[in-house]
Rosetta silent file (secondary structure, phi, psi, omega in degrees, C-alpha in Angstrom):
SEQUENCE: XXXXXXXXXXXXXXXXXXXXXXXXXXXXXXXXXXXXXXXXXXXXXXXXXXXXXXXXXXXXXXXXXXXXXXXXXXXXXXXXXXXXXXXXXXXXXXXXXXXXXXXXXXXXXXXXXXXXXXXXXXXXXXXXXXXXX
SCORE:     score description
SCORE:     0.000 S_00000001
   1 L     0.000  -44.800 -179.691  -50.993   97.777  -37.942 S_00000001
   2 H   -64.710  -40.513  179.462  -48.540   99.028  -40.569 S_00000001
   3 H   -62.639  -41.304  179.716  -50.854  101.970  -41.399 S_00000001
   4 H   -64.677  -42.507  177.236  -51.041  102.901  -37.673 S_00000001
   5 H   -62.262  -41.330  178.529  -47.259  102.719  -37.389 S_00000001
   6 H   -64.025  -42.589  177.556  -46.839  104.924  -40.443 S_00000001
   7 H   -62.805  -41.908  178.839  -49.257  107.510  -39.012 S_00000001
   8 H   -64.066  -40.316  178.472  -47.367  107.470  -35.710 S_00000001
   9 H   -63.956  -43.274 -179.549  -44.047  108.022  -37.486 S_00000001
  10 H   -65.068  -44.549  179.124  -45.419  110.925  -39.509 S_00000001
  11 H   -64.927  -37.039 -179.251  -46.924  112.546  -36.389 S_00000001
  12 H   -71.097  -21.490  179.182  -43.756  112.078  -34.365 S_00000001
  13 H   -98.245   -2.599 -179.746  -41.686  113.892  -36.989 S_00000001
  14 L   -65.169  130.695  176.896  -44.215  116.730  -37.443 S_00000001
  15 L  -125.420  121.603 -179.613  -42.732  120.126  -36.652 S_00000001
  16 L   -57.597  154.549  179.319  -45.063  123.144  -36.600 S_00000001
  17 L   -58.000  -36.393 -177.009  -44.416  125.945  -39.050 S_00000001
  18 L  -102.220   42.854 -178.105  -43.661  128.317  -36.167 S_00000001
  19 L   -58.447  -25.707 -177.320  -41.373  125.984  -34.242 S_00000001
  20 L   -92.984   -0.036  179.664  -38.997  128.813  -33.425 S_00000001
  21 L   -67.447  157.615  177.553  -41.658  131.100  -31.990 S_00000001
  22 L   -66.783  159.058 -179.828  -41.628  132.016  -28.301 S_00000001
  23 L   -61.324  154.623  177.359  -43.763  129.915  -26.015 S_00000001
  24 L  -117.485  122.306    6.799  -47.434  130.630  -25.772 S_00000001
  25 L   -74.520  174.582 -177.270  -48.461  132.197  -23.472 S_00000001
  26 L   -59.747  159.497  174.558  -45.779  134.857  -23.333 S_00000001
  27 E   -63.979  141.009  178.456  -42.868  134.749  -20.915 S_00000001
  28 E   -99.637  130.594  176.835  -43.652  136.443  -17.560 S_00000001
  29 L  -144.948  117.220 -179.173  -41.263  139.113  -16.236 S_00000001
  30 L   -90.681  142.596 -172.843  -42.281  141.489  -13.429 S_00000001
  31 E  -121.782  135.230  175.169  -40.882  145.024  -13.333 S_00000001
  32 E  -120.155  125.059 -177.068  -40.174  147.415  -10.428 S_00000001
  33 E  -124.135  138.813  173.075  -39.355  151.023  -11.366 S_00000001
  34 E   -87.054  133.821  177.483  -38.315  153.922   -9.151 S_00000001
  35 L   -66.347  156.669  174.945  -40.214  157.158   -9.781 S_00000001
  36 L    69.407   26.494  173.292  -38.356  160.287  -10.878 S_00000001
  37 L  -140.353  155.536  171.747  -35.727  158.455  -12.887 S_00000001
  38 L   -69.287  142.919  179.278  -35.292  157.425  -16.502 S_00000001
  39 E  -124.081  138.751  178.944  -36.039  153.709  -16.996 S_00000001
  40 E  -139.898  131.738  176.152  -34.597  151.395  -19.599 S_00000001
  41 E  -121.717  121.649  176.161  -35.234  147.694  -20.148 S_00000001
  42 E  -107.096  133.250 -179.580  -32.998  145.798  -22.582 S_00000001
  43 E  -132.142  146.871  172.715  -34.052  142.383  -23.841 S_00000001
  44 E  -120.156  120.217  178.688  -32.555  139.796  -26.136 S_00000001
  45 L   -86.915  128.011 -176.945  -34.998  137.378  -27.746 S_00000001
  46 E  -131.914  152.330  170.487  -33.553  133.867  -28.099 S_00000001
  47 E  -125.957  123.045 -176.785  -34.764  130.478  -29.221 S_00000001
  48 L    51.028   39.905  176.701  -32.949  127.483  -27.727 S_00000001
  49 L    81.576   -2.819 -178.461  -30.250  129.865  -26.515 S_00000001
  50 E  -105.763  128.502  178.596  -29.614  131.361  -29.980 S_00000001
  51 E   -57.325  138.668  176.959  -30.498  135.059  -30.590 S_00000001
  52 L   -82.271  148.328  171.638  -33.393  135.489  -32.998 S_00000001
  53 L   -83.867  117.461 -175.793  -33.045  137.653  -36.099 S_00000001
  54 L   -97.802   13.695 -178.247  -35.624  140.409  -35.626 S_00000001
  55 L   -54.376  128.105  178.525  -35.288  141.943  -39.087 S_00000001
  56 L    85.208   -3.912 -179.844  -38.666  143.323  -40.154 S_00000001
  57 L   -96.943  148.443  174.061  -40.245  142.989  -36.715 S_00000001
  58 E  -124.967  159.174 -176.300  -41.553  145.863  -34.592 S_00000001
  59 E  -132.773  147.889  178.018  -42.349  145.954  -30.885 S_00000001
  60 E  -139.651  136.036 -179.350  -44.784  147.874  -28.703 S_00000001
  61 E  -131.715  124.697  178.432  -44.950  147.901  -24.896 S_00000001
  62 E  -137.273  155.990  176.051  -47.829  149.373  -22.862 S_00000001
  63 E  -128.192  143.201  176.852  -49.115  149.036  -19.297 S_00000001
  64 E  -126.097  147.236  172.021  -52.671  149.385  -17.976 S_00000001
  65 L   -79.238  157.537 -177.687  -54.047  149.740  -14.488 S_00000001
  66 L   -55.232  126.902  177.025  -56.592  147.110  -13.406 S_00000001
  67 L    79.983   -4.229 -177.130  -59.919  147.702  -15.166 S_00000001
  68 L   -81.933  146.112  177.002  -58.628  150.637  -17.248 S_00000001
  69 L   -86.372  -32.233 -177.162  -59.334  150.887  -20.955 S_00000001
  70 L  -106.963  149.038  178.434  -56.361  153.095  -21.770 S_00000001
  71 L   -70.221  147.592  173.254  -52.704  152.517  -20.968 S_00000001
  72 L  -100.132  -12.686  174.757  -51.058  154.625  -18.277 S_00000001
  73 E  -131.572  128.436  171.086  -47.590  153.812  -19.622 S_00000001
  74 E  -118.689  107.377 -177.094  -46.435  153.863  -23.237 S_00000001
  75 E   -82.141  141.327  168.280  -42.834  152.746  -23.456 S_00000001
  76 E   -71.302  131.171 -174.147  -40.617  153.900  -26.331 S_00000001
  77 E  -122.694  134.124 -176.842  -39.727  150.679  -28.107 S_00000001
  78 E  -137.995  145.940  163.959  -36.702  150.028  -30.320 S_00000001
  79 E   -92.865  112.559 -175.977  -34.995  147.145  -32.100 S_00000001
  80 E   -90.138  -27.349  175.239  -31.390  148.010  -31.240 S_00000001
  81 E  -154.828   96.309 -175.319  -29.722  145.134  -33.107 S_00000001
  82 H   -59.812  -41.488 -175.383  -31.992  142.997  -35.283 S_00000001
  83 H   -64.490  -28.668 -178.568  -29.327  140.431  -36.150 S_00000001
  84 H  -108.601   13.076  173.594  -28.645  139.636  -32.479 S_00000001
  85 L    72.232   22.598 -173.809  -32.270  139.830  -31.232 S_00000001
  86 E   -96.706  134.623  178.889  -31.812  142.938  -29.107 S_00000001
  87 E  -131.854  161.338  178.363  -34.620  145.332  -28.160 S_00000001
  88 E  -140.513  142.704  179.435  -34.907  148.300  -25.752 S_00000001
  89 E  -129.631  132.700 -173.360  -37.912  149.815  -23.939 S_00000001
  90 E  -133.406  150.246  167.910  -37.760  153.222  -22.240 S_00000001
  91 E  -128.715  142.710  177.320  -39.688  155.572  -19.971 S_00000001
  92 L   -79.575  163.242  176.286  -38.631  159.173  -19.316 S_00000001
  93 H   -58.873  -41.611  178.181  -38.012  160.614  -15.908 S_00000001
  94 H   -60.617  -39.624  179.602  -41.145  162.784  -16.305 S_00000001
  95 H   -66.128  -45.113 -179.654  -43.258  159.697  -17.046 S_00000001
  96 H   -68.542  -37.182  177.272  -42.029  157.780  -13.995 S_00000001
  97 H   -63.024  -44.880 -176.902  -42.445  160.899  -11.794 S_00000001
  98 H   -72.793  -11.245  178.995  -45.994  161.525  -13.044 S_00000001
  99 L  -119.903   25.990  178.604  -46.953  157.879  -12.359 S_00000001
 100 L   -56.072  142.129  179.638  -45.381  157.505   -8.932 S_00000001
 101 L    58.870   40.169  176.156  -47.051  154.857   -6.725 S_00000001
 102 E  -115.633  154.990  178.014  -48.852  153.294   -9.703 S_00000001
 103 E  -150.545  154.685  178.002  -49.160  149.660  -10.669 S_00000001
 104 E  -175.531 -159.541  178.945  -50.665  147.556  -13.427 S_00000001
 105 E  -119.784  151.648  178.942  -49.934  144.895  -16.000 S_00000001
 106 E  -133.345  166.043  167.860  -47.950  145.197  -19.219 S_00000001
 107 E  -150.542  160.377  175.961  -47.187  143.208  -22.295 S_00000001
 108 E  -114.841  121.950 -177.616  -44.847  143.423  -25.252 S_00000001
 109 E  -102.266  131.718  176.902  -46.454  142.955  -28.638 S_00000001
 110 E  -107.932  132.387  171.981  -44.419  141.836  -31.646 S_00000001
 111 E  -113.862  120.712 -179.307  -45.572  142.516  -35.213 S_00000001
 112 L   -77.710  169.266  177.936  -43.761  140.409  -37.785 S_00000001
 113 L   -59.395  -27.188  179.697  -42.797  141.513  -41.277 S_00000001
 114 L   -88.367    3.148  177.967  -45.827  139.566  -42.515 S_00000001
 115 L    89.442   -4.551  178.951  -48.166  141.498  -40.185 S_00000001
 116 L   -71.472  141.788 -175.491  -48.711  138.664  -37.730 S_00000001
 117 E  -114.882  137.752  171.841  -49.040  139.722  -34.111 S_00000001
 118 E  -149.924  157.964 -178.633  -47.995  137.842  -30.992 S_00000001
 119 E  -102.970  124.226 -173.235  -47.265  138.724  -27.386 S_00000001
 120 E   -94.492  -39.457 -173.429  -43.708  137.901  -26.300 S_00000001
 121 E  -139.878  145.555  175.857  -43.490  139.095  -22.682 S_00000001
 122 E  -147.060  166.898  176.814  -46.034  140.025  -20.008 S_00000001
 123 E   163.786 -167.468  177.184  -46.075  140.796  -16.314 S_00000001
 124 E   -98.495  153.467  174.469  -46.731  143.340  -13.630 S_00000001
 125 E  -132.534  135.304  179.544  -45.216  146.793  -13.501 S_00000001
 126 E  -137.144  131.199  176.376  -44.965  148.936  -10.392 S_00000001
 127 E  -108.713  117.306 -177.815  -43.610  152.443  -10.033 S_00000001
 128 E  -102.334  143.508 -179.789  -42.659  153.216   -6.435 S_00000001
 129 L   -65.919  156.801  179.409  -42.299  156.716   -5.027 S_00000001
 130 L  -124.588  155.161  179.210  -38.957  158.156   -4.070 S_00000001
 131 L   -88.066  -40.037 -176.964  -37.994  160.614   -1.322 S_00000001
 132 L   -87.062  127.831 -179.078  -35.132  162.378   -3.061 S_00000001
 133 L  -115.849    0.000    0.000  -36.159  164.596   -5.958 S_00000001
């Protein structure tokens, strides 16, 4: 009985090495973009409401159409303020114009300073056509 209690206490205090990592699977966020305009998405990564320090991490964001092998959107990805967990993802006006009335799924891949990869955000992306050019 004492051995079982000791095991239960040890297990209840166990905290995984990556306790501060984002939930798995990634957070879902769906995006709607108007064609023929520049697009910018700013994100702040937080754990328990506290901004994460992104020093040494890199990010990549791509979108694919259903069944496609290659991405139809490659977002420019930046860490804008590592200390406060801020990132930015961009598409140019030409890219949104050339992909008008397109849709697919995207994800944001994080590569840590140690080379470990994980997916932080995923969702659908849709670029809708515009009348005014």
